[in-house]
C-alpha positions in Angstrom: 0.0 0.0 0.1 1.1 3.5 -0.7 -0.1 6.3 1.8 -1.0 9.7 0.6 -2.0 12.7 2.8 -3.9 15.5 1.0 -3.7 18.8 2.9 -6.9 20.8 2.1 -10.5 19.6 1.4 -11.4 22.1 -1.1 -12.3 21.6 -4.9 -8.8 20.4 -5.7 -8.3 18.2 -2.7 -11.5 16.3 -3.7 -10.3 15.8 -7.2 -6.8 14.6 -6.1 -8.6 12.2 -3.7 -10.8 10.8 -6.4 -7.9 10.1 -8.7 -5.8 8.5 -6.0 -8.7 6.2 -4.7 -9.0 4.8 -8.2 -6.4 2.5 -7.2 -7.1 0.1 -4.3 -3.5 0.1 -3.2 -3.6 3.7 -2.2 -4.6 4.8 1.5 -5.7 8.4 1.3 -6.2 10.9 4.3 -7.5 14.3 3.8 -6.7 16.9 6.5 -8.4 20.3 7.0 -9.1 22.7 9.9 -12.7 23.0 9.0 -14.7 19.8 10.0 -17.7 21.0 7.8 -15.5 21.0 4.6 -14.1 17.7 5.4 -17.5 16.1 5.9 -18.6 17.7 2.5 -15.6 16.4 0.9 -16.0 12.8 2.3 -19.7 12.8 1.4 -19.0 13.9 -2.2 -16.1 11.2 -2.6 -18.5 8.6 -1.1 -20.8 9.2 -4.1 -18.0 9.0 -6.9 -15.3 6.8 -5.3 -14.7 3.5 -3.3 -13.9 5.4 0.1 -12.8 2.2 1.9 -9.3 3.4 2.0 -10.3 7.1 2.8 -9.8 8.9 6.1 -10.2 12.4 7.3 -8.5 14.2 10.1 -9.3 17.7 11.6 -6.1 19.7 12.2 -4.4 22.9 11.7 -1.9 22.5 8.7 0.1 25.4 10.2 0.6 23.4 13.4 3.9 21.6 12.8 3.5 19.1 15.8 0.1 17.9 14.6 1.3 17.6 10.9 4.4 15.6 12.1 2.1 13.1 13.9 -0.2 12.8 11.0 2.6 12.2 8.4 3.9 9.1 10.2 4.4 6.4 7.6 3.2 8.7 4.8 4.8 8.4 1.3 3.7 11.6 -0.1 2.0 14.7 1.3 -0.1 16.7 -1.2 -0.6 20.3 -0.4 -3.9 21.7 -1.8 -4.0 24.8 0.4 -2.9 28.3 -0.6 0.8 28.8 -1.3 1.3 30.8 1.9 1.4 27.5 3.8 3.8 25.7 1.3 7.1 26.8 2.8 6.4 25.6 6.3 4.8 22.4 4.9 8.1 21.7 2.9 10.1 22.2 6.3 7.7 19.6 7.9 8.0 17.2 4.9 11.8 17.2 5.2 11.7 16.8 9.1 9.2 13.9 8.7 11.1 12.2 5.8 7.9 12.6 3.7 7.9 13.4 0.0 5.8 16.4 -1.0 4.0 18.1 -4.1 2.0 21.2 -4.1 -0.1 23.5 -6.2 2.3 26.4 -5.9 1.1 29.7 -7.0 4.0 32.0 -6.2 7.4 31.6 -7.9 9.5 33.1 -5.3 8.2 30.8 -2.6 8.9 27.9 -5.2 12.5 29.1 -5.3 12.8 28.8 -1.7 11.5 25.4 -1.8 13.9 24.3 -4.5 16.9 25.8 -2.4 16.2 23.0 0.0 17.4 20.4 -2.5 20.3 19.2 -0.2 18.0 18.6 2.7 15.5 16.9 0.6 18.1 14.6 -0.7 19.6 13.9 2.8 16.0 12.9 4.0 15.7 10.7 1.0 12.5 12.4 -0.2 11.2 14.1 -3.3 9.7 17.6 -3.3 8.0 19.1 -6.5 6.3 22.3 -6.1 4.2 24.2 -8.5 2.2 21.4 -10.0 -1.5 21.6 -11.4 -2.8 23.0 -14.5 -0.7 26.2 -15.0 2.0 26.2 -13.8 2.2 22.3 -13.9 0.6 20.5 -16.8 1.3 23.4 -19.3 5.0 23.0 -18.4 4.9 19.1 -18.7 3.2 19.3 -22.1 5.9 21.8 -23.3 8.6 19.2 -22.0 6.7 16.6 -24.1 7.2 19.0 -27.2 10.9 19.1 -26.6 11.0 15.3 -26.2 9.2 14.8 -29.7 11.4 17.3 -31.7 15.0 16.5 -32.4 15.8 20.3 -31.7 13.4 22.7 -30.1 14.0 26.5 -30.8 10.7 28.2 -29.8 7.8 27.2 -27.6 4.5 29.2 -27.3 2.0 28.0 -24.7 -1.6 29.3 -24.3 -4.2 27.7 -21.7 -7.1 28.8 -19.7 -10.2 27.7 -17.8 -13.4 29.0 -19.0 -17.1 28.9 -18.3 -18.9 26.8 -21.0 -21.6 29.4 -21.2 -20.0 32.9 -20.4 -22.1 35.8 -19.2 -21.2 39.4 -19.9 -19.7 41.8 -19.0 -16.6 39.8 -17.6 -17.3 36.6 -19.5 -15.6 34.6 -16.7 -16.5 32.4 -13.7 -14.2 32.1 -10.6 -12.8 28.5 -10.4 -10.4 29.2 -7.7 -9.3 31.7 -5.0 -9.8 35.3 -6.0 -6.6 36.3 -4.5 -4.8 33.9 -6.7 -6.6 35.2 -9.8 -5.4 38.7 -9.0 -1.9 37.6 -8.5 -2.0 36.1 -11.9 -3.3 39.4 -13.4 -0.6 41.6 -11.6 3.1 41.7 -11.4 5.5 40.5 -14.2 5.8 37.5 -16.4 9.3 36.0 -17.3 9.7 34.7 -20.8 12.6 33.8 -23.1 13.4 36.0 -26.1 16.6 35.5 -28.1 17.7 32.9 -25.3 17.5 35.5 -22.7 15.2 36.0 -19.6 12.9 39.1 -20.1 10.3 40.6 -18.0 7.0 41.1 -19.6 4.0 43.1 -18.0 0.8 41.4 -17.6 -1.9 41.9 -20.1 0.8 42.5 -22.7 0.6 41.5 -26.5 -3.1 40.3 -26.4 -3.7 38.2 -29.5 -6.6 36.3 -31.0 -6.4 32.4 -30.9 -9.0 30.1 -32.4 -10.1 26.7 -31.0 -12.5 24.3 -32.8 -15.9 24.1 -31.3 -15.2 27.1 -29.0 -14.3 29.8 -31.3 -12.0 33.0 -31.2 -10.5 33.7 -27.9 -8.0 36.3 -26.6 -4.6 35.3 -25.1 -2.8 37.6 -22.8 0.3 37.6 -20.6 -0.3 36.6 -17.0 2.3 36.1 -14.3 3.8 32.8 -12.8 2.5 30.5 -15.5 6.0 29.1 -16.4 7.3 28.9 -12.8 11.0 28.3 -13.0 11.0 27.0 -16.6 12.7 30.0 -18.3 15.7 29.6 -16.2 15.9 25.9 -16.9 15.7 26.3 -20.5 17.5 29.5 -21.1 20.5 27.7 -22.6 18.2 25.5 -24.7 15.4 27.5 -26.1 15.5 30.8 -28.0 11.8 31.7 -27.4 9.5 30.6 -24.5 6.2 32.3 -23.9 3.0 31.5 -22.0 -0.4 33.4 -22.3 -3.7 32.9 -20.7 -7.0 32.5 -22.7 -10.3 34.3 -22.0 -13.3 35.1 -24.0 -13.2 38.4 -25.9 -13.7 41.6 -23.8 -12.4 40.1 -20.5 -8.9 41.5 -20.6 -10.1 45.1 -21.4 -11.9 45.1 -18.1 -9.0 43.8 -16.1 -6.6 46.3 -17.7 -9.0 49.2 -16.7 -9.4 47.8 -13.1 -5.5 47.6 -12.7 -5.0 51.1 -14.3 -7.5 52.5 -11.8 -5.5 51.1 -9.0 -7.8 48.5 -7.8 -5.0 45.8 -7.6 -2.9 47.8 -5.2 -2.3 46.5 -1.6 -1.3 49.9 -0.4 -3.9 51.4 1.9 -5.8 54.7 0.9 -7.7 57.0 3.1 -11.4 57.3 2.4 -13.5 59.7 4.6 -11.2 58.9 7.4 -11.0 55.1 7.0 -8.1 53.0 5.8 -9.2 50.9 2.8 -7.0 48.4 0.9 -8.0 48.7 -2.8 -7.4 45.1 -3.7 -9.6 43.9 -0.7 -12.3 46.4 -1.7 -12.1 45.3 -5.3 -12.3 41.5 -4.3 -15.3 42.3 -2.2 -17.1 43.8 -5.2 -16.0 41.5 -8.0 -16.0 38.1 -6.2 -19.8 37.9 -5.8 -20.2 38.8 -9.5 -18.0 36.1 -11.1 -18.5 33.4 -8.4 -21.2 31.5 -10.0 -20.8 28.4 -7.8 -20.5 25.0 -9.8 -20.7 25.8 -13.4 -19.9 23.8 -16.6 -16.6 24.7 -17.7 -13.9 23.9 -20.5 -10.2 24.0 -20.1 -8.0 24.6 -23.1 -4.2 24.1 -23.9 -2.1 24.7 -27.0 1.6 24.2 -27.1 3.2 25.4 -30.4 6.8 24.3 -30.8 9.2 25.2 -33.6 12.4 23.3 -34.4 13.8 20.4 -36.3 12.6 16.8 -36.8 14.7 14.5 -39.0 16.7 17.3 -40.1 13.4 19.3 -41.3 12.2 22.5 -40.0 8.8 21.8 -38.4 5.9 23.2 -36.2 4.5 20.9 -33.8 1.2 21.5 -32.2 -0.2 19.8 -28.9 -3.8 20.6 -28.4 -5.8 19.5 -25.3 -9.3 20.3 -24.0 -11.3 19.2 -21.2 -15.0 19.5 -20.2 -16.9 19.4 -17.0 -18.0 15.9 -16.0 -21.6 15.6 -15.0 -21.2 12.0 -13.8 -18.5 13.0 -11.4 -19.6 16.6 -10.8 -15.9 17.6 -11.3 -14.9 20.7 -13.4 -12.4 20.5 -16.2 -10.1 22.7 -14.1 -10.5 20.5 -11.0 -9.6 17.4 -13.3 -6.6 19.1 -14.9 -5.4 20.8 -11.8 -5.9 17.8 -9.4 -4.9 15.0 -11.6 -1.5 16.6 -12.8 -0.6 16.7 -9.2 -1.9 13.3 -8.2 0.0 11.7 -11.2 3.3 13.4 -9.9 2.6 12.2 -6.3 1.9 8.6 -7.7 5.2 8.8 -9.7 7.2 9.8 -6.5 5.4 7.2 -4.3 6.6 4.4 -6.7 10.2 5.9 -6.8 9.9 7.0 -10.3 11.3 10.5 -9.7 14.7 11.2 -8.0 15.1 12.4 -4.5 15.7 16.2 -4.0 13.8 19.3 -4.4 12.9 19.2 -8.1 11.1 21.7 -10.5 8.2 20.5 -12.5 10.1 20.7 -15.7 12.8 18.3 -14.5 10.6 16.0 -12.4 8.2 14.3 -15.0 8.9 13.2 -18.5 6.3 14.5 -21.0 5.9 10.9 -22.5 5.1 9.6 -19.0 2.5 12.3 -18.3 1.0 11.8 -21.9 0.5 8.0 -21.1 -0.9 8.6 -17.7 -3.1 11.4 -19.0 -4.7 9.3 -21.9 -5.4 6.5 -19.2 -7.6 9.2 -17.6 -9.3 10.0 -21.1 -7.6 13.4 -21.7 -8.4 14.7 -25.1 -4.9 15.3 -26.6 -3.9 15.7 -30.2 -0.4 16.1 -31.6 0.2 17.1 -35.1 3.3 18.6 -37.0 4.0 20.1 -40.4 7.0 21.3 -42.3 7.6 25.0 -42.4 
């Protein structure tokens, strides 16, 4: 038996648990500070999974002593909580000799985790931060492109999770924490241009991208989607870009909100009261775009330019995923949760070396492709001479 502990019983925690419980050789424990969330998660899983090997524990994930007790005899801990908890959880993982994967969300924290490589190796464990859909699956699919081509010069990635039936004016539904969404829409992205790392502002270079059965979308620069990949591939690739897909019109609204100052964390005085613009903005917008559980679609395209059999080629990897009515799992929950569960399973079966390892160095693209297709991912690969 392999033992997994999932920290967090929210949307992604449920999706991760579902995937792990498909194998009767997996014991799964979900940990959350909120018993109501835990009970809801267990109840949902009982309807879609065999929960014979499922346990739940009420605990504070920031309480190191409690977590150390819980992690006894655990093969892999999976963090499905906000990124602010991940650094401490990494230290707990090392102290308890427990491998760990997480959903990341903040590249600077990921760098701190990766700096613990020697400690992880000494503990005989593997730590892979920044798994999920993007960063995560998008990076692994880009790695797949480099494995298919003999020489890869340029990689362009676009991906996004969208409501199947958008409603104006924002044409978007909230699928995860709104703070995480605004983080993606703020700060800078890091790409490769002419083989050098460059900073690119969010919402830069909006372009139209067409997907069959969906129509024309807009792709814009957002932050953090490539994690540490630009630094890993700066001596290999000439160009590396990642953009986020949205329905038309969405980006213009977000650009206006940012220019107005609503993304700012700096307090302002309004009629004698201190107000944080970002918190005020979240209070107003969240209720407008949080539509509860909605049918969604996730899209991803990797376009790679390079050589195959001495010929100049363009390689395209397209993937799409829809909400599952049978499982009541959104497309984003599946792509986010199952990328990290695949990573955790590979670690548990000693298929990824010990140490603190970046996503792009942890999992081979072809390995992920095989595991993804076993889970009925719709992935098509095509190439043409150019």
